C-alpha positions as CSV (number, residue, x, y, z in Angstrom):
1,M,-23.3,-5.1,3.0
2,T,-24.6,-3.7,6.3
3,S,-22.8,-0.5,7.3
4,K,-20.5,-1.0,10.2
5,N,-18.6,1.7,12.1
6,P,-16.5,1.5,15.3
7,T,-19.7,1.6,17.4
8,Q,-21.1,-1.5,15.6
9,I,-18.1,-3.8,16.0
10,D,-18.9,-6.9,18.0
11,S,-17.5,-6.6,21.5
12,T,-16.1,-10.1,21.4
13,Q,-14.1,-9.3,18.3
14,T,-12.6,-6.2,19.9
15,Q,-10.7,-8.2,22.4
16,T,-8.8,-10.2,19.8
17,T,-5.0,-9.8,20.1
18,R,-3.2,-8.9,16.9
19,H,0.2,-10.4,16.2
20,V,2.8,-10.0,13.4
21,S,1.7,-11.7,10.3
22,D,3.4,-12.2,6.9
23,L,4.0,-9.0,5.1
24,F,3.9,-8.8,1.3
25,L,7.0,-6.8,0.4
26,I,6.7,-4.4,-2.6
27,D,9.8,-2.5,-3.8
28,E,9.4,1.2,-4.4
29,G,12.5,1.6,-6.6
30,I,11.1,1.4,-10.2
31,H,10.2,5.1,-10.0
32,V,10.8,7.9,-12.5
33,L,12.5,9.9,-9.7
34,N,15.1,7.2,-9.4
35,Q,17.9,8.5,-11.6
36,Q,19.0,5.1,-12.8
37,V,15.4,4.2,-13.8
38,F,15.0,7.5,-15.5
39,D,18.2,7.2,-17.5
40,A,17.3,3.6,-18.6
41,I,13.9,4.8,-19.8
42,Q,15.3,7.9,-21.6
43,A,17.9,5.8,-23.3
44,R,15.4,3.0,-24.0
45,R,17.6,0.4,-22.5
46,P,15.4,-2.5,-21.4
47,E,18.4,-4.5,-20.3
48,H,19.3,-1.9,-17.8
49,L,15.8,-1.7,-16.5
50,A,15.8,-5.5,-16.3
51,R,19.0,-5.5,-14.2
52,L,17.5,-2.9,-11.8
53,S,14.4,-5.0,-11.3
54,R,16.2,-8.3,-10.8
55,K,18.4,-6.6,-8.2
56,R,15.4,-5.7,-6.1
57,V,13.8,-9.2,-6.5
58,E,17.0,-10.8,-5.5
59,A,17.0,-8.6,-2.4
60,G,13.6,-10.0,-1.4
61,A,11.0,-7.9,-3.2
62,Q,7.8,-10.0,-3.8
63,A,6.4,-7.3,-6.2
64,L,7.5,-4.1,-7.9
65,A,5.8,-0.7,-7.7
66,V,6.2,1.0,-11.0
67,N,5.6,4.8,-10.9
68,L,6.4,6.6,-14.1
69,G,4.6,9.8,-13.2
70,P,1.8,11.5,-15.1
71,G,3.8,12.8,-18.1
72,K,2.5,11.8,-21.5
73,H,6.0,10.8,-22.7
74,M,6.5,8.3,-19.9
75,Q,3.0,6.9,-20.3
76,Q,3.9,6.1,-24.0
77,Q,6.8,4.0,-22.7
78,I,4.7,1.7,-20.6
79,P,4.4,-1.2,-23.1
80,W,8.1,-1.8,-23.6
81,I,8.9,-1.1,-19.9
82,L,6.4,-3.7,-18.8
83,D,7.8,-6.2,-21.4
84,A,11.2,-5.6,-19.9
85,L,10.1,-6.0,-16.3
86,T,8.0,-9.1,-16.9
87,A,10.8,-10.8,-19.0
88,A,13.3,-10.2,-16.2
89,T,11.2,-11.2,-13.2
90,D,8.0,-13.2,-12.4
91,V,6.7,-10.9,-9.6
92,P,3.5,-8.9,-9.7
93,L,3.6,-5.3,-10.7
94,F,1.8,-2.4,-8.9
95,L,1.1,0.2,-11.6
96,S,0.0,3.8,-11.4
97,A,-3.7,4.5,-11.8
98,S,-3.2,6.0,-15.3
99,V,-3.1,2.4,-16.7
100,I,-6.8,2.0,-15.8
101,N,-7.7,3.5,-19.2
102,N,-5.3,1.3,-21.2
103,Q,-7.3,-1.8,-22.1
104,K,-4.4,-3.2,-24.1
105,I,-2.2,-3.3,-21.1
106,L,-5.0,-4.5,-18.8
107,R,-5.9,-7.3,-21.2
108,K,-2.3,-8.4,-21.7
109,Y,-1.2,-8.5,-18.0
110,G,-4.5,-8.9,-16.1
111,R,-3.9,-10.7,-12.9
112,K,-0.2,-9.9,-12.9
113,I,-0.9,-6.2,-12.1
114,T,-2.5,-4.1,-9.4
115,I,-3.7,-0.6,-10.0
116,N,-2.1,1.6,-7.4
117,A,-4.0,3.7,-6.5
118,V,-7.4,5.4,-6.9
119,T,-9.2,7.5,-4.3
120,A,-12.5,6.7,-2.6
121,N,-14.4,9.3,-4.7
122,T,-17.7,7.8,-5.4
123,D,-18.0,9.4,-8.9
124,N,-15.3,7.2,-10.4
125,L,-14.7,4.4,-7.9
126,A,-17.5,2.2,-9.3
127,Q,-15.9,2.4,-12.8
128,C,-12.5,1.5,-11.4
129,M,-13.9,-1.5,-9.6
130,K,-15.7,-2.6,-12.8
131,V,-12.4,-2.5,-14.7
132,A,-10.6,-4.4,-11.9
133,R,-13.2,-7.1,-11.9
134,Q,-13.3,-7.3,-15.7
135,F,-9.5,-7.7,-16.1
136,E,-9.0,-9.5,-12.7
137,T,-6.4,-6.9,-11.6
138,G,-5.8,-5.9,-8.0
139,L,-7.0,-2.4,-6.9
140,V,-5.6,-0.1,-4.2
141,V,-8.0,2.5,-2.9
142,L,-6.7,5.4,-0.8
143,L,-9.0,6.2,2.1
144,V,-9.4,9.8,1.1
145,K,-11.8,11.6,-1.2
146,K,-12.3,15.2,-2.4
147,D,-14.8,16.1,0.2
148,L,-13.2,14.1,3.1
149,V,-9.6,14.2,4.0
150,P,-9.5,11.8,7.0
151,A,-8.5,13.4,10.3
152,G,-8.7,10.4,12.5
153,V,-9.7,6.8,12.9
154,N,-13.5,7.3,12.5
155,D,-13.1,9.1,9.1
156,R,-10.9,6.3,7.8
157,I,-13.3,3.5,8.9
158,F,-16.2,5.5,7.5
159,L,-14.4,5.6,4.1
160,A,-13.3,1.9,4.4
161,N,-16.9,1.0,4.9
162,E,-18.0,2.9,1.9
163,V,-15.3,1.3,-0.3
164,L,-16.3,-2.2,0.9
165,E,-19.9,-1.5,0.1
166,S,-19.0,-0.3,-3.4
167,A,-16.9,-3.4,-4.0
168,I,-19.7,-5.7,-3.1
169,K,-22.1,-3.7,-5.3
170,A,-19.6,-3.9,-8.1
171,D,-19.2,-7.7,-7.5
172,L,-15.4,-7.1,-7.1
173,P,-13.9,-10.0,-5.1
174,L,-12.5,-8.5,-1.9
175,N,-9.3,-10.4,-2.2
176,Q,-8.5,-8.2,-5.2
177,L,-8.8,-5.1,-3.0
178,Y,-6.3,-3.2,-0.9
179,L,-7.2,-0.3,1.4
180,D,-4.6,2.3,2.1
181,P,-5.3,4.3,5.2
182,V,-2.7,6.9,4.1
183,L,0.4,7.3,6.2
184,G,1.8,10.8,6.3
185,C,4.2,13.0,8.2
186,R,2.9,15.2,11.1
187,P,1.4,18.4,9.7
188,D,2.5,20.5,12.6
189,P,6.3,21.4,12.2
190,F,6.7,21.7,16.0
191,A,5.2,18.2,16.6
192,Q,7.4,16.9,13.7
193,K,10.5,18.3,15.4
194,V,9.6,17.0,18.9
195,S,8.9,13.5,17.5
196,R,12.2,13.6,15.6
197,G,10.4,12.8,12.4
198,F,8.4,9.8,13.7
199,P,4.9,10.0,12.3
200,D,1.7,9.7,14.4
201,L,1.2,5.9,14.0
202,G,-1.6,5.7,16.6
203,T,-4.4,6.6,14.2
204,I,-3.0,4.3,11.5
205,V,-2.5,1.3,13.9
206,E,-6.1,1.7,15.1
207,S,-7.4,2.0,11.6
208,L,-5.5,-1.1,10.4
209,V,-7.0,-3.2,13.3
210,L,-10.5,-1.9,12.7
211,I,-10.4,-2.5,9.0
212,K,-9.8,-6.2,9.6
213,E,-12.9,-6.2,11.8
214,L,-15.0,-5.0,8.8
215,H,-14.2,-8.0,6.6
216,R,-11.6,-10.7,6.9
217,D,-10.8,-10.8,3.2
218,V,-9.9,-7.2,2.7
219,K,-6.2,-6.4,2.6
220,T,-4.3,-3.3,3.8
221,I,-1.3,-1.5,2.2
222,L,1.0,1.4,3.1
223,G,4.0,3.1,1.6
224,L,6.6,3.7,4.3
225,G,8.2,6.5,2.2
226,S,5.2,8.8,2.7
227,G,5.8,8.7,6.4
228,S,9.5,9.6,6.3
229,V,9.6,12.5,3.8
230,G,12.6,14.7,4.3
231,I,14.6,12.2,6.2
232,A,17.6,10.5,4.6
233,G,20.3,7.9,5.1
234,E,20.6,6.0,8.3
235,K,18.0,8.0,10.1
236,R,15.4,7.1,7.4
237,S,16.3,3.5,7.5
238,S,16.1,3.4,11.3
239,L,12.8,5.2,11.3
240,Q,11.3,2.9,8.7
241,C,12.5,-0.2,10.7
242,R,10.6,1.1,13.8
243,M,7.5,1.9,11.7
244,L,7.5,-1.4,10.0
245,Q,7.6,-3.4,13.1
246,I,4.7,-1.5,14.6
247,L,2.6,-1.6,11.5
248,A,3.2,-5.4,11.0
249,A,2.0,-6.0,14.5
250,A,-1.2,-4.2,13.6
251,R,-1.7,-6.7,10.8
252,L,-0.6,-4.7,7.8
253,D,-0.8,-6.9,4.8
254,A,1.5,-5.2,2.3
255,A,4.2,-2.6,2.5
256,I,5.9,-0.6,-0.2
257,I,9.5,-0.2,0.9
258,N,13.0,0.2,-0.3
259,C,14.1,-3.5,-0.7
260,L,17.7,-2.4,-1.2
261,D,17.8,-1.2,2.5
262,N,19.6,-4.1,4.1
263,D,18.5,-3.4,7.6
264,L,14.8,-2.9,6.6
265,M,14.7,-6.1,4.5
266,S,16.5,-8.1,7.2
267,L,13.8,-7.0,9.7
268,A,11.0,-7.7,7.3
269,Q,12.2,-11.2,6.4
270,N,12.9,-12.1,10.0
271,M,9.4,-11.1,11.0
272,N,8.0,-13.1,8.0
273,S,10.0,-16.2,9.0
274,G,8.9,-15.9,12.7
275,L,12.5,-15.3,13.9
276,L,11.4,-11.9,15.3
277,S,8.2,-10.9,17.0
278,G,6.8,-7.5,17.4
279,P,4.3,-5.8,19.8
280,S,0.7,-7.0,19.7
281,F,-2.3,-4.8,19.5
282,H,-6.0,-5.2,20.4
283,V,-9.0,-3.0,20.0
284,P,-10.0,-1.9,23.5
285,A,-13.7,-1.8,24.2
286,A,-13.4,2.0,24.7
287,M,-12.3,2.4,21.1
288,A,-15.1,0.3,19.8
289,S,-17.6,2.5,21.5
290,A,-16.0,5.8,20.5
291,A,-18.2,8.1,18.6
């Protein structure tokens, strides 16, 4: 793959208007920090875990993100937890990256799972892609690595380009790949206060649009929770609704969200059904020529 950065994007492509497209909705709730999930696992109650997962799917989740943390005890519970989840629902599962070394799980579930997530570190990315190709799993790659924490659009596109080149070298089909440009809160407490908790989405929006210019098959993903840390209740729901509408308009492909948030799910489903449109974005020529 020929390297492509914002200065190399075809000027005819940069004028393309981006509209809201279908969002793949992944529920965040099967998480070790969710007390109900933790209690069900500690008591080894697969029927409780099944009920929690069905509730999220019935609310509209199209996949479940399963995060059991790094602890050895929780990792040992993965086989029966996955059995319970797959018996209760037929949706895909997004599993923590620790599963990448568990060939028994990979062999059993294969296409049903996506590894979520690994970083763009070149020292292990090729091996992760090899595993994903071998077992036909999805793979989420965070656009960050140990020697480059992206500060803006150009850093993210540089890393996206590197990841895509690695995928092509590894012969990993790009439709198995998700790129996560990493949504976070504002690092400056004053800016966080002035913005009333709303993250700086400008960089993320530009990155999402430009990633689509790199290759049409690559998908993007974001977790809304990482952009609303420390905000709870109605304020969190309202903030995430505003974020989701903006990100969807920038052609985000998949969002990890709380599918039990009625307002958020109503918004997402209305956008997916075409009942609600959002703003549209295009990449101005000035952005395309930015150094």
